[in-house]
BALOBA-1460 file (C-alpha; in Angstrom, 3 decimals):
// residues 96
<rec num="1" residu="m" x="0.000" y="0.000" z="0.000"/>
<rec num="2" residu="p" x="1.435" y="3.422" z="-0.914"/>
<rec num="3" residu="q" x="2.351" y="5.784" z="1.902"/>
<rec num="4" residu="f" x="1.202" y="9.385" z="1.742"/>
<rec num="5" residu="d" x="2.876" y="12.301" z="3.467"/>
<rec num="6" residu="t" x="0.390" y="14.950" z="2.323"/>
<rec num="7" residu="l" x="-3.385" y="15.066" z="2.076"/>
<rec num="8" residu="i" x="-5.190" y="17.916" z="0.338"/>
<rec num="9" residu="f" x="-8.896" y="18.650" z="0.763"/>
<rec num="10" residu="d" x="-10.812" y="20.604" z="-1.854"/>
<rec num="11" residu="l" x="-13.879" y="22.035" z="-0.145"/>
<rec num="12" residu="g" x="-15.417" y="23.412" z="-3.289"/>
<rec num="13" residu="a" x="-13.852" y="24.882" z="-6.407"/>
<rec num="14" residu="v" x="-10.256" y="25.118" z="-5.219"/>
<rec num="15" residu="l" x="-8.579" y="22.368" z="-7.234"/>
<rec num="16" residu="i" x="-11.583" y="21.048" z="-9.139"/>
<rec num="17" residu="d" x="-14.121" y="23.226" z="-10.932"/>
<rec num="18" residu="w" x="-17.342" y="22.427" z="-9.059"/>
<rec num="19" residu="n" x="-20.588" y="24.205" z="-9.801"/>
<rec num="20" residu="p" x="-24.118" y="22.838" z="-9.324"/>
<rec num="21" residu="r" x="-25.200" y="24.803" z="-12.393"/>
<rec num="22" residu="y" x="-23.440" y="22.235" z="-14.592"/>
<rec num="23" residu="l" x="-26.033" y="19.670" z="-13.474"/>
<rec num="24" residu="y" x="-29.076" y="21.887" z="-13.057"/>
<rec num="25" residu="r" x="-28.817" y="23.462" z="-16.507"/>
<rec num="26" residu="q" x="-29.875" y="20.018" z="-17.712"/>
<rec num="27" residu="l" x="-32.952" y="20.013" z="-15.458"/>
<rec num="28" residu="f" x="-34.373" y="23.537" z="-15.616"/>
<rec num="29" residu="v" x="-35.837" y="25.076" z="-18.748"/>
<rec num="30" residu="t" x="-34.829" y="28.650" z="-17.950"/>
<rec num="31" residu="e" x="-31.835" y="30.259" z="-16.292"/>
<rec num="32" residu="d" x="-34.224" y="32.182" z="-14.021"/>
<rec num="33" residu="a" x="-35.753" y="28.934" z="-12.718"/>
<rec num="34" residu="l" x="-32.281" y="27.504" z="-12.151"/>
<rec num="35" residu="e" x="-31.089" y="30.591" z="-10.273"/>
<rec num="36" residu="h" x="-34.257" y="30.634" z="-8.158"/>
<rec num="37" residu="f" x="-33.687" y="27.006" z="-7.201"/>
<rec num="38" residu="l" x="-30.052" y="27.563" z="-6.201"/>
<rec num="39" residu="s" x="-30.653" y="30.855" z="-4.391"/>
<rec num="40" residu="e" x="-33.897" y="29.943" z="-2.594"/>
<rec num="41" residu="i" x="-34.006" y="26.145" z="-2.232"/>
<rec num="42" residu="c" x="-30.703" y="24.273" z="-2.600"/>
<rec num="43" residu="t" x="-28.723" y="27.198" z="-1.269"/>
<rec num="44" residu="s" x="-25.036" y="27.464" z="-0.448"/>
<rec num="45" residu="h" x="-25.998" y="27.628" z="3.230"/>
<rec num="46" residu="w" x="-27.927" y="24.348" z="2.915"/>
<rec num="47" residu="n" x="-24.939" y="22.663" z="1.253"/>
<rec num="48" residu="e" x="-22.536" y="24.007" z="3.884"/>
<rec num="49" residu="q" x="-24.607" y="22.307" z="6.590"/>
<rec num="50" residu="q" x="-23.674" y="18.964" z="5.041"/>
<rec num="51" residu="d" x="-20.023" y="20.043" z="4.894"/>
<rec num="52" residu="a" x="-20.374" y="20.647" z="8.647"/>
<rec num="53" residu="g" x="-21.544" y="17.084" z="9.264"/>
<rec num="54" residu="r" x="-25.265" y="16.780" z="8.594"/>
<rec num="55" residu="s" x="-26.033" y="13.640" z="6.599"/>
<rec num="56" residu="f" x="-27.097" y="13.886" z="2.965"/>
<rec num="57" residu="e" x="-30.163" y="11.808" z="3.823"/>
<rec num="58" residu="e" x="-31.292" y="14.169" z="6.587"/>
<rec num="59" residu="a" x="-30.623" y="17.230" z="4.432"/>
<rec num="60" residu="t" x="-32.557" y="15.820" z="1.491"/>
<rec num="61" residu="t" x="-35.483" y="14.642" z="3.624"/>
<rec num="62" residu="t" x="-35.757" y="17.988" z="5.397"/>
<rec num="63" residu="l" x="-35.632" y="20.041" z="2.209"/>
<rec num="64" residu="t" x="-38.023" y="17.856" z="0.209"/>
<rec num="65" residu="a" x="-40.543" y="18.112" z="3.063"/>
<rec num="66" residu="q" x="-40.273" y="21.891" z="2.839"/>
<rec num="67" residu="f" x="-40.347" y="22.026" z="-0.993"/>
<rec num="68" residu="p" x="-42.161" y="18.888" z="-2.221"/>
<rec num="69" residu="q" x="-42.584" y="20.365" z="-5.706"/>
<rec num="70" residu="y" x="-38.789" y="20.093" z="-6.073"/>
<rec num="71" residu="t" x="-38.375" y="16.563" z="-4.702"/>
<rec num="72" residu="y" x="-36.567" y="15.247" z="-7.779"/>
<rec num="73" residu="e" x="-34.313" y="18.278" z="-8.188"/>
<rec num="74" residu="i" x="-33.325" y="18.209" z="-4.506"/>
<rec num="75" residu="s" x="-32.738" y="14.457" z="-4.491"/>
<rec num="76" residu="v" x="-30.236" y="14.579" z="-7.356"/>
<rec num="77" residu="y" x="-28.048" y="17.205" z="-5.659"/>
<rec num="78" residu="y" x="-26.004" y="14.467" z="-4.020"/>
<rec num="79" residu="g" x="-27.055" y="11.571" z="-6.242"/>
<rec num="80" residu="r" x="-25.627" y="13.172" z="-9.389"/>
<rec num="81" residu="w" x="-22.854" y="15.280" z="-7.838"/>
<rec num="82" residu="k" x="-20.276" y="14.110" z="-10.374"/>
<rec num="83" residu="e" x="-22.170" y="16.088" z="-13.019"/>
<rec num="84" residu="m" x="-21.325" y="19.243" z="-11.043"/>
<rec num="85" residu="l" x="-17.619" y="18.776" z="-11.804"/>
<rec num="86" residu="s" x="-15.939" y="20.219" z="-14.864"/>
<rec num="87" residu="g" x="-12.299" y="19.293" z="-14.280"/>
<rec num="88" residu="p" x="-9.186" y="20.613" z="-12.576"/>
<rec num="89" residu="i" x="-8.617" y="24.334" z="-12.107"/>
<rec num="90" residu="k" x="-5.335" y="24.574" z="-13.968"/>
<rec num="91" residu="e" x="-3.921" y="27.627" z="-12.196"/>
<rec num="92" residu="t" x="-4.475" y="26.173" z="-8.731"/>
<rec num="93" residu="v" x="-3.178" y="22.728" z="-9.622"/>
<rec num="94" residu="e" x="0.005" y="24.284" z="-11.024"/>
<rec num="95" residu="i" x="0.770" y="25.780" z="-7.592"/>
<rec num="96" residu="l" x="0.958" y="22.292" z="-6.117"/>
């Protein structure tokens, strides 16, 4: 097993280009609907609560109870997270 002497965490768009819009542009018909969803429903604050330790299951259950009309869109936030990635941020990776 390889030994590591350094571990780097990317907590959102530091080394890897992460943006939920990459996924949600596929799901919403208009940019206004997409922006409403990300600013009023699946907000940065909501996502940060999971970064702080709340489970994805609890977060999803709580939010879908509050916004049942967006059950599918909320449920794919963590189920399709890979579609929120675009690739490495070249300038940051070069610093390493």
